[in-house]
DRENTORKOL-3810 file (N, C-alpha, C; in nm, 4 decimals):
REM DRENTORKOL-3810
@n.u->0.0883; n.v->-0.1127; n.w->-0.0138; ca.u->-0.0244; ca.v->-0.0141; ca.w->-0.0128; c.u->0.0917; c.v->0.0932; c.w->0.0339
@n.u->0.2025; n.v->0.1106; n.w->0.0727; ca.u->0.2486; ca.v->0.2282; ca.w->0.0704; c.u->0.3505; c.v->0.2738; c.w->-0.0376
@n.u->0.3645; n.v->0.1616; n.w->-0.1318; ca.u->0.4418; ca.v->0.1900; ca.w->-0.2280; c.u->0.3695; c.v->0.2281; c.w->-0.3892
@n.u->0.2165; n.v->0.1519; n.w->-0.3940; ca.u->0.1430; ca.v->0.2578; ca.w->-0.4273; c.u->0.0920; c.v->0.4247; c.w->-0.3814
@n.u->0.1277; n.v->0.3979; n.w->-0.2639; ca.u->0.0821; ca.v->0.5457; ca.w->-0.2390; c.u->0.2279; c.v->0.6531; c.w->-0.2718
@n.u->0.3325; n.v->0.6147; n.w->-0.2912; ca.u->0.4445; ca.v->0.6856; ca.w->-0.3318; c.u->0.4536; c.v->0.6879; c.w->-0.5174
@n.u->0.4195; n.v->0.5507; n.w->-0.5598; ca.u->0.4054; ca.v->0.6281; ca.w->-0.6772; c.u->0.3132; c.v->0.7042; c.w->-0.7678
@n.u->0.1836; n.v->0.6963; n.w->-0.6565; ca.u->0.0904; ca.v->0.8575; ca.w->-0.6743; c.u->0.1509; c.v->0.9479; c.w->-0.6170
@n.u->0.2068; n.v->0.9587; n.w->-0.5476; ca.u->0.3150; ca.v->1.0789; ca.w->-0.5355; c.u->0.3643; c.v->1.1339; c.w->-0.5892
@n.u->0.5032; n.v->1.0243; n.w->-0.6147; ca.u->0.6080; ca.v->1.0647; ca.w->-0.7953; c.u->0.5353; c.v->1.0904; c.w->-0.8953
@n.u->0.3955; n.v->1.0559; n.w->-0.9934; ca.u->0.3164; ca.v->1.0523; ca.w->-1.1057; c.u->0.2712; c.v->1.2311; c.w->-1.0533
@n.u->0.2085; n.v->1.2674; n.w->-0.9635; ca.u->0.1767; ca.v->1.4100; ca.w->-0.9401; c.u->0.2774; c.v->1.4714; c.w->-0.9248
@n.u->0.4150; n.v->1.4626; n.w->-0.8860; ca.u->0.4973; ca.v->1.5156; ca.w->-0.8652; c.u->0.5401; c.v->1.5291; c.w->-1.0368
@n.u->0.6015; n.v->1.4615; n.w->-1.0808; ca.u->0.6021; ca.v->1.4647; ca.w->-1.2429; c.u->0.5375; c.v->1.5672; c.w->-1.3280
@n.u->0.3990; n.v->1.4974; n.w->-1.2910; ca.u->0.2990; ca.v->1.6077; ca.w->-1.3353; c.u->0.3209; c.v->1.7471; c.w->-1.3575
@n.u->0.3475; n.v->1.7800; n.w->-1.2132; ca.u->0.3775; ca.v->1.9095; ca.w->-1.1749; c.u->0.5049; c.v->1.9817; c.w->-1.2151
@n.u->0.5470; n.v->1.8680; n.w->-1.2101; ca.u->0.7014; ca.v->1.9605; ca.w->-1.2553; c.u->0.7196; c.v->1.9685; c.w->-1.3985
@n.u->0.6500; n.v->1.8498; n.w->-1.5025; ca.u->0.6418; ca.v->1.9288; ca.w->-1.6274; c.u->0.5869; c.v->2.0417; c.w->-1.6406
@n.u->0.4610; n.v->2.0617; n.w->-1.5934; ca.u->0.4030; ca.v->2.2090; ca.w->-1.6223; c.u->0.4479; c.v->2.3312; c.w->-1.5935
@n.u->0.5521; n.v->2.2944; n.w->-1.4853; ca.u->0.6329; ca.v->2.4145; ca.w->-1.4182; c.u->0.7284; c.v->2.4480; c.w->-1.5565
@n.u->0.7849; n.v->2.3737; n.w->-1.5755; ca.u->0.9010; ca.v->2.3758; ca.w->-1.6637; c.u->0.8502; c.v->2.4195; c.w->-1.8382
@n.u->0.7264; n.v->2.3618; n.w->-1.8723; ca.u->0.6421; ca.v->2.4037; ca.w->-1.9753; c.u->0.6116; c.v->2.5904; c.w->-1.9699
@n.u->0.5321; n.v->2.5991; n.w->-1.8170; ca.u->0.5492; ca.v->2.7708; ca.w->-1.7963; c.u->0.6878; c.v->2.8196; c.w->-1.8104
@n.u->0.7948; n.v->2.7678; n.w->-1.7453; ca.u->0.8871; ca.v->2.8416; ca.w->-1.7547; c.u->0.9578; c.v->2.8938; c.w->-1.8825
@n.u->0.9522; n.v->2.7802; n.w->-1.9617; ca.u->0.9954; ca.v->2.7858; ca.w->-2.1262; c.u->0.9425; c.v->2.8879; c.w->-2.2025
@n.u->0.7486; n.v->2.8977; n.w->-2.1553; ca.u->0.6838; ca.v->3.0287; ca.w->-2.1823; c.u->0.7351; c.v->3.1689; c.w->-2.1581
@n.u->0.7358; n.v->3.1608; n.w->-2.0424; ca.u->0.8247; ca.v->3.2638; ca.w->-1.9488; c.u->0.9185; c.v->3.3312; c.w->-2.0167
@n.u->1.0392; n.v->3.2126; n.w->-2.0276; ca.u->1.1509; ca.v->3.3062; ca.w->-2.1357; c.u->1.1360; c.v->3.3442; c.w->-2.2966
@n.u->1.0552; n.v->3.2888; n.w->-2.3662; ca.u->1.0197; ca.v->3.3153; ca.w->-2.4825; c.u->0.9601; c.v->3.4280; c.w->-2.4696
@n.u->0.9002; n.v->3.4717; n.w->-2.3779; ca.u->0.8377; ca.v->3.6098; ca.w->-2.3272; c.u->0.9003; c.v->3.7257; c.w->-2.3436
@n.u->1.0223; n.v->3.6733; n.w->-2.2468; ca.u->1.0804; ca.v->3.7663; ca.w->-2.1875; c.u->1.1235; c.v->3.8058; c.w->-2.0515
@n.u->1.0175; n.v->3.7745; n.w->-2.0156; ca.u->0.9904; ca.v->3.8262; ca.w->-1.8579; c.u->1.1061; c.v->3.7001; c.w->-1.7676
@n.u->1.1647; n.v->3.7849; n.w->-1.7644; ca.u->1.3323; ca.v->3.7095; ca.w->-1.6640; c.u->1.2553; c.v->3.6567; c.w->-1.5520
@n.u->1.2663; n.v->3.8127; n.w->-1.4650; ca.u->1.2104; ca.v->3.7378; ca.w->-1.3151; c.u->1.1093; c.v->3.6474; c.w->-1.2966
@n.u->1.0345; n.v->3.6104; n.w->-1.3936; ca.u->0.8925; ca.v->3.5111; ca.w->-1.3423; c.u->0.9881; c.v->3.3796; c.w->-1.3639
@n.u->1.0202; n.v->3.3604; n.w->-1.5202; ca.u->1.1347; ca.v->3.2683; ca.w->-1.5029; c.u->1.2198; c.v->3.2314; c.w->-1.4432
@n.u->1.3263; n.v->3.3085; n.w->-1.3557; ca.u->1.3828; ca.v->3.2417; ca.w->-1.3139; c.u->1.3160; c.v->3.2081; c.w->-1.1425
@n.u->1.1846; n.v->3.2606; n.w->-1.1081; ca.u->1.0862; ca.v->3.2029; ca.w->-1.0073; c.u->1.0478; c.v->3.0289; c.w->-1.0649
@n.u->1.0091; n.v->3.0556; n.w->-1.1562; ca.u->0.9845; ca.v->2.9045; ca.w->-1.2356; c.u->1.1094; c.v->2.8339; c.w->-1.2783
@n.u->1.1917; n.v->2.8965; n.w->-1.2945; ca.u->1.3266; ca.v->2.7620; ca.w->-1.2428; c.u->1.3308; c.v->2.6910; c.w->-1.1523
@n.u->1.3497; n.v->2.7866; n.w->-0.9646; ca.u->1.3524; ca.v->2.7885; ca.w->-0.8350; c.u->1.2514; c.v->2.6509; c.w->-0.8273
@n.u->1.1389; n.v->2.7012; n.w->-0.8620; ca.u->0.9966; ca.v->2.6010; ca.w->-0.8393; c.u->1.0264; c.v->2.4697; c.w->-0.8940
@n.u->1.0807; n.v->2.4899; n.w->-1.0353; ca.u->1.1091; ca.v->2.3559; ca.w->-1.0665; c.u->1.2551; c.v->2.2594; c.w->-0.9669
@n.u->1.3424; n.v->2.3563; n.w->-0.9390; ca.u->1.4394; ca.v->2.2745; ca.w->-0.9194; c.u->1.3465; c.v->2.1940; c.w->-0.7444
@n.u->1.3203; n.v->2.2674; n.w->-0.6934; ca.u->1.2341; ca.v->2.1982; ca.w->-0.5629; c.u->1.1762; c.v->2.0637; c.w->-0.5849
@n.u->1.0767; n.v->2.1052; n.w->-0.7255; ca.u->1.0053; ca.v->1.9647; ca.w->-0.7593; c.u->1.0540; c.v->1.8473; c.w->-0.7698
@n.u->1.2409; n.v->1.9099; n.w->-0.8857; ca.u->1.2955; ca.v->1.7718; ca.w->-0.8998; c.u->1.3803; c.v->1.7327; c.w->-0.7931
@n.u->1.3773; n.v->1.8119; n.w->-0.6914; ca.u->1.4631; ca.v->1.7386; ca.w->-0.5863; c.u->1.3918; c.v->1.6344; c.w->-0.5055
@n.u->1.2119; n.v->1.6825; n.w->-0.4649; ca.u->1.1311; ca.v->1.6104; ca.w->-0.4359; c.u->1.1240; c.v->1.4560; c.w->-0.5127
@n.u->1.1489; n.v->1.4916; n.w->-0.6531; ca.u->1.0954; ca.v->1.3805; ca.w->-0.7151; c.u->1.1929; c.v->1.2933; c.w->-0.7004
@n.u->1.3244; n.v->1.3212; n.w->-0.6661; ca.u->1.4339; ca.v->1.2572; ca.w->-0.6390; c.u->1.4209; c.v->1.1724; c.w->-0.5095
@n.u->1.3916; n.v->1.2459; n.w->-0.4231; ca.u->1.3445; ca.v->1.2106; ca.w->-0.2603; c.u->1.2460; c.v->1.1107; c.w->-0.2622
@n.u->1.1337; n.v->1.0886; n.w->-0.3726; ca.u->1.0419; ca.v->1.0073; ca.w->-0.3540; c.u->1.0654; c.v->0.8789; c.w->-0.4216
@n.u->1.1749; n.v->0.9276; n.w->-0.5074; ca.u->1.2214; ca.v->0.7748; ca.w->-0.6497; c.u->1.3065; c.v->0.6618; c.w->-0.5011
@n.u->1.3832; n.v->0.7554; n.w->-0.4413; ca.u->1.4716; ca.v->0.7396; ca.w->-0.3376; c.u->1.3809; c.v->0.6422; c.w->-0.2313
@n.u->1.2855; n.v->0.6807; n.w->-0.1969; ca.u->1.2196; ca.v->0.6240; ca.w->-0.0704; c.u->1.1273; c.v->0.4805; c.w->-0.1539
@n.u->1.0950; n.v->0.5484; n.w->-0.2700; ca.u->1.0425; ca.v->0.3808; ca.w->-0.3656; c.u->1.1396; c.v->0.2818; c.w->-0.3668
@n.u->1.2293; n.v->0.3185; n.w->-0.4180; ca.u->1.3810; ca.v->0.1600; ca.w->-0.4186; c.u->1.3945; c.v->0.1560; c.w->-0.2407
@n.u->1.4024; n.v->0.2339; n.w->-0.2114; ca.u->1.4424; ca.v->0.1784; ca.w->-0.0081; c.u->1.3414; c.v->0.0446; c.w->0.0084
@n.u->1.2150; n.v->0.0511; n.w->-0.0535; ca.u->1.0933; ca.v->0.0338; ca.w->-0.0088; c.u->1.0839; c.v->-0.1350; c.w->-0.0924
@n.u->1.1633; n.v->-0.0896; n.w->-0.2240; ca.u->1.1312; ca.v->-0.2270; ca.w->-0.2839; c.u->1.2701; c.v->-0.3437; c.w->-0.2654
@n.u->1.3834; n.v->-0.2350; n.w->-0.1973; ca.u->1.5106; ca.v->-0.3424; ca.w->-0.1640; c.u->1.5080; c.v->-0.3786; c.w->-0.0556
@n.u->1.4471; n.v->-0.2878; n.w->0.0371; ca.u->1.4981; ca.v->-0.3027; ca.w->0.2481; c.u->1.3482; c.v->-0.3983; c.w->0.2535
END
C-alpha cells in the first residue's frame, strides 16, 4: 500500500514538474526573466522532491 502511495505521489510531482518547466519555457520566450527565474526555482524544488520520492520507493523495494 505504501508503495502505491509513493507511485501516486511521484506521478503527481512529475506532472507538476512538467507543467512548471513548460511555463518556464513560455516565460523565457516572452522575455519575462524575473518570473522565469522563479519558475526555475520552483522546478528545482520539485525535481528534488521527485528524486527523494524515487529513492523512498527504491528503498521500499530493496528493503
